[in-house]
ChimeraX commands (.cxc) that place a marker at each C-alpha (Angstrom):
marker #1 position 65.78,-70.45,21.49 radius 0.5
marker #1 position 69.00,-68.46,21.69 radius 0.5
marker #1 position 67.22,-65.61,23.46 radius 0.5
marker #1 position 65.77,-68.00,26.03 radius 0.5
marker #1 position 69.16,-69.55,26.69 radius 0.5
marker #1 position 70.80,-66.12,27.00 radius 0.5
marker #1 position 68.07,-65.02,29.40 radius 0.5
marker #1 position 68.62,-68.10,31.55 radius 0.5
marker #1 position 72.35,-67.41,31.60 radius 0.5
marker #1 position 71.67,-63.84,32.75 radius 0.5
marker #1 position 69.50,-65.14,35.59 radius 0.5
marker #1 position 72.25,-67.58,36.56 radius 0.5
marker #1 position 74.74,-64.72,36.56 radius 0.5
marker #1 position 72.47,-62.54,38.70 radius 0.5
marker #1 position 71.94,-65.44,41.10 radius 0.5
marker #1 position 75.66,-66.07,41.48 radius 0.5
marker #1 position 76.30,-62.34,41.94 radius 0.5
marker #1 position 73.62,-62.10,44.63 radius 0.5
marker #1 position 75.20,-64.90,46.64 radius 0.5
marker #1 position 78.05,-62.54,47.52 radius 0.5
marker #1 position 75.75,-59.71,48.65 radius 0.5
marker #1 position 75.03,-61.21,52.04 radius 0.5
marker #1 position 71.75,-60.86,53.88 radius 0.5
marker #1 position 70.51,-58.03,51.64 radius 0.5
marker #1 position 69.92,-60.45,48.77 radius 0.5
marker #1 position 68.95,-63.49,50.83 radius 0.5
marker #1 position 65.33,-63.56,49.62 radius 0.5
marker #1 position 66.32,-62.88,46.03 radius 0.5
marker #1 position 68.95,-65.58,46.16 radius 0.5
marker #1 position 66.47,-68.12,47.54 radius 0.5
marker #1 position 63.78,-67.27,44.98 radius 0.5
marker #1 position 66.17,-67.18,42.05 radius 0.5
marker #1 position 67.56,-70.58,43.05 radius 0.5
marker #1 position 64.05,-72.05,43.07 radius 0.5
marker #1 position 63.30,-70.39,39.76 radius 0.5
marker #1 position 66.50,-71.67,38.20 radius 0.5
marker #1 position 65.75,-75.25,39.24 radius 0.5
marker #1 position 62.44,-75.24,37.39 radius 0.5
marker #1 position 63.56,-72.98,34.54 radius 0.5
marker #1 position 66.57,-75.12,33.65 radius 0.5
marker #1 position 64.33,-78.19,33.35 radius 0.5
marker #1 position 61.82,-76.24,31.24 radius 0.5
marker #1 position 64.52,-74.84,28.96 radius 0.5
marker #1 position 65.99,-78.30,28.53 radius 0.5
marker #1 position 62.59,-79.70,27.58 radius 0.5
marker #1 position 61.94,-76.77,25.25 radius 0.5
marker #1 position 65.33,-77.24,23.56 radius 0.5
marker #1 position 64.50,-80.89,22.96 radius 0.5
marker #1 position 61.12,-80.01,21.44 radius 0.5
marker #1 position 62.71,-77.25,19.38 radius 0.5
marker #1 position 65.16,-79.76,17.96 radius 0.5
marker #1 position 62.36,-82.16,17.03 radius 0.5
marker #1 position 60.40,-79.35,15.37 radius 0.5
marker #1 position 63.51,-78.31,13.43 radius 0.5
marker #1 position 63.92,-81.86,12.15 radius 0.5
marker #1 position 60.26,-82.03,11.17 radius 0.5
marker #1 position 60.48,-78.71,9.37 radius 0.5
marker #1 position 63.53,-79.88,7.43 radius 0.5
marker #1 position 61.72,-83.11,6.52 radius 0.5
marker #1 position 58.70,-81.10,5.34 radius 0.5
marker #1 position 60.89,-78.83,3.23 radius 0.5
marker #1 position 62.64,-81.83,1.68 radius 0.5
marker #1 position 59.26,-83.51,1.06 radius 0.5
marker #1 position 58.26,-80.55,-1.09 radius 0.5
marker #1 position 61.53,-80.75,-2.99 radius 0.5
marker #1 position 63.22,-77.71,-1.49 radius 0.5
marker #1 position 66.62,-77.25,0.11 radius 0.5
marker #1 position 66.29,-76.72,3.90 radius 0.5
marker #1 position 69.32,-74.43,3.93 radius 0.5
marker #1 position 67.73,-72.09,1.39 radius 0.5
marker #1 position 64.06,-72.32,2.32 radius 0.5
marker #1 position 63.07,-70.76,5.66 radius 0.5
marker #1 position 60.14,-72.10,7.68 radius 0.5
marker #1 position 58.16,-68.90,7.12 radius 0.5
marker #1 position 58.26,-69.42,3.36 radius 0.5
marker #1 position 57.13,-73.04,3.67 radius 0.5
marker #1 position 54.25,-72.17,5.99 radius 0.5
marker #1 position 53.15,-69.28,3.77 radius 0.5
marker #1 position 53.23,-71.49,0.68 radius 0.5
marker #1 position 51.25,-74.24,2.43 radius 0.5
marker #1 position 48.72,-71.73,3.72 radius 0.5
marker #1 position 48.23,-70.27,0.24 radius 0.5
marker #1 position 47.94,-73.74,-1.29 radius 0.5
marker #1 position 45.37,-74.97,1.21 radius 0.5
marker #1 position 43.35,-71.78,0.79 radius 0.5
marker #1 position 43.33,-72.12,-3.00 radius 0.5
marker #1 position 42.61,-75.85,-2.75 radius 0.5
marker #1 position 39.63,-75.29,-0.45 radius 0.5
marker #1 position 38.30,-72.53,-2.69 radius 0.5
marker #1 position 38.61,-74.72,-5.81 radius 0.5
marker #1 position 36.97,-77.63,-3.98 radius 0.5
marker #1 position 34.05,-75.42,-2.96 radius 0.5
marker #1 position 33.69,-74.07,-6.51 radius 0.5
marker #1 position 33.71,-77.61,-7.91 radius 0.5
marker #1 position 31.10,-78.68,-5.37 radius 0.5
marker #1 position 28.88,-75.70,-6.26 radius 0.5
marker #1 position 29.30,-76.42,-9.97 radius 0.5
marker #1 position 28.33,-80.06,-9.44 radius 0.5
marker #1 position 25.22,-79.05,-7.49 radius 0.5
marker #1 position 24.26,-76.61,-10.25 radius 0.5
marker #1 position 24.67,-79.30,-12.92 radius 0.5
marker #1 position 22.61,-81.75,-10.86 radius 0.5
marker #1 position 19.80,-79.18,-10.53 radius 0.5
marker #1 position 19.85,-78.56,-14.27 radius 0.5
marker #1 position 19.71,-82.31,-14.91 radius 0.5
marker #1 position 16.75,-82.68,-12.52 radius 0.5
marker #1 position 14.92,-79.75,-14.14 radius 0.5
marker #1 position 15.39,-81.15,-17.63 radius 0.5
marker #1 position 14.27,-84.60,-16.45 radius 0.5
marker #1 position 11.08,-83.17,-14.89 radius 0.5
marker #1 position 10.29,-81.22,-18.09 radius 0.5
marker #1 position 10.41,-84.40,-20.15 radius 0.5
marker link #1:1,2 radius 0.2
marker link #1:2,3 radius 0.2
marker link #1:3,4 radius 0.2
marker link #1:4,5 radius 0.2
marker link #1:5,6 radius 0.2
marker link #1:6,7 radius 0.2
marker link #1:7,8 radius 0.2
marker link #1:8,9 radius 0.2
marker link #1:9,10 radius 0.2
marker link #1:10,11 radius 0.2
marker link #1:11,12 radius 0.2
marker link #1:12,13 radius 0.2
marker link #1:13,14 radius 0.2
marker link #1:14,15 radius 0.2
marker link #1:15,16 radius 0.2
marker link #1:16,17 radius 0.2
marker link #1:17,18 radius 0.2
marker link #1:18,19 radius 0.2
marker link #1:19,20 radius 0.2
marker link #1:20,21 radius 0.2
marker link #1:21,22 radius 0.2
marker link #1:22,23 radius 0.2
marker link #1:23,24 radius 0.2
marker link #1:24,25 radius 0.2
marker link #1:25,26 radius 0.2
marker link #1:26,27 radius 0.2
marker link #1:27,28 radius 0.2
marker link #1:28,29 radius 0.2
marker link #1:29,30 radius 0.2
marker link #1:30,31 radius 0.2
marker link #1:31,32 radius 0.2
marker link #1:32,33 radius 0.2
marker link #1:33,34 radius 0.2
marker link #1:34,35 radius 0.2
marker link #1:35,36 radius 0.2
marker link #1:36,37 radius 0.2
marker link #1:37,38 radius 0.2
marker link #1:38,39 radius 0.2
marker link #1:39,40 radius 0.2
marker link #1:40,41 radius 0.2
marker link #1:41,42 radius 0.2
marker link #1:42,43 radius 0.2
marker link #1:43,44 radius 0.2
marker link #1:44,45 radius 0.2
marker link #1:45,46 radius 0.2
marker link #1:46,47 radius 0.2
marker link #1:47,48 radius 0.2
marker link #1:48,49 radius 0.2
marker link #1:49,50 radius 0.2
marker link #1:50,51 radius 0.2
marker link #1:51,52 radius 0.2
marker link #1:52,53 radius 0.2
marker link #1:53,54 radius 0.2
marker link #1:54,55 radius 0.2
marker link #1:55,56 radius 0.2
marker link #1:56,57 radius 0.2
marker link #1:57,58 radius 0.2
marker link #1:58,59 radius 0.2
marker link #1:59,60 radius 0.2
marker link #1:60,61 radius 0.2
marker link #1:61,62 radius 0.2
marker link #1:62,63 radius 0.2
marker link #1:63,64 radius 0.2
marker link #1:64,65 radius 0.2
marker link #1:65,66 radius 0.2
marker link #1:66,67 radius 0.2
marker link #1:67,68 radius 0.2
marker link #1:68,69 radius 0.2
marker link #1:69,70 radius 0.2
marker link #1:70,71 radius 0.2
marker link #1:71,72 radius 0.2
marker link #1:72,73 radius 0.2
marker link #1:73,74 radius 0.2
marker link #1:74,75 radius 0.2
marker link #1:75,76 radius 0.2
marker link #1:76,77 radius 0.2
marker link #1:77,78 radius 0.2
marker link #1:78,79 radius 0.2
marker link #1:79,80 radius 0.2
marker link #1:80,81 radius 0.2
marker link #1:81,82 radius 0.2
marker link #1:82,83 radius 0.2
marker link #1:83,84 radius 0.2
marker link #1:84,85 radius 0.2
marker link #1:85,86 radius 0.2
marker link #1:86,87 radius 0.2
marker link #1:87,88 radius 0.2
marker link #1:88,89 radius 0.2
marker link #1:89,90 radius 0.2
marker link #1:90,91 radius 0.2
marker link #1:91,92 radius 0.2
marker link #1:92,93 radius 0.2
marker link #1:93,94 radius 0.2
marker link #1:94,95 radius 0.2
marker link #1:95,96 radius 0.2
marker link #1:96,97 radius 0.2
marker link #1:97,98 radius 0.2
marker link #1:98,99 radius 0.2
marker link #1:99,100 radius 0.2
marker link #1:100,101 radius 0.2
marker link #1:101,102 radius 0.2
marker link #1:102,103 radius 0.2
marker link #1:103,104 radius 0.2
marker link #1:104,105 radius 0.2
marker link #1:105,106 radius 0.2
marker link #1:106,107 radius 0.2
marker link #1:107,108 radius 0.2
marker link #1:108,109 radius 0.2
marker link #1:109,110 radius 0.2
marker link #1:110,111 radius 0.2
marker link #1:111,112 radius 0.2
view
């Protein structure tokens, strides 16, 4: 987010510098002004969404009993990814085991 804001500030600076160049930069000045109008709105919207995501990430970290100041998002996502992978694998193994037991039960029932 900081890089985006810094980039927008650089474009603003270039735009204001080009205003003093006269007719040489007329096209650039016009295009950069149009760009800045839309980019500022987009950056504002993105900053708002970024803030919401940050709050949700902190809530997720707290939900799992961790301290948001000490637990980066990358660690939380990696832990959740590992957990869901292991959970799905265990669920599949349990399902396979249940099917195997059901087949054995059917075979022993047909033998009797």
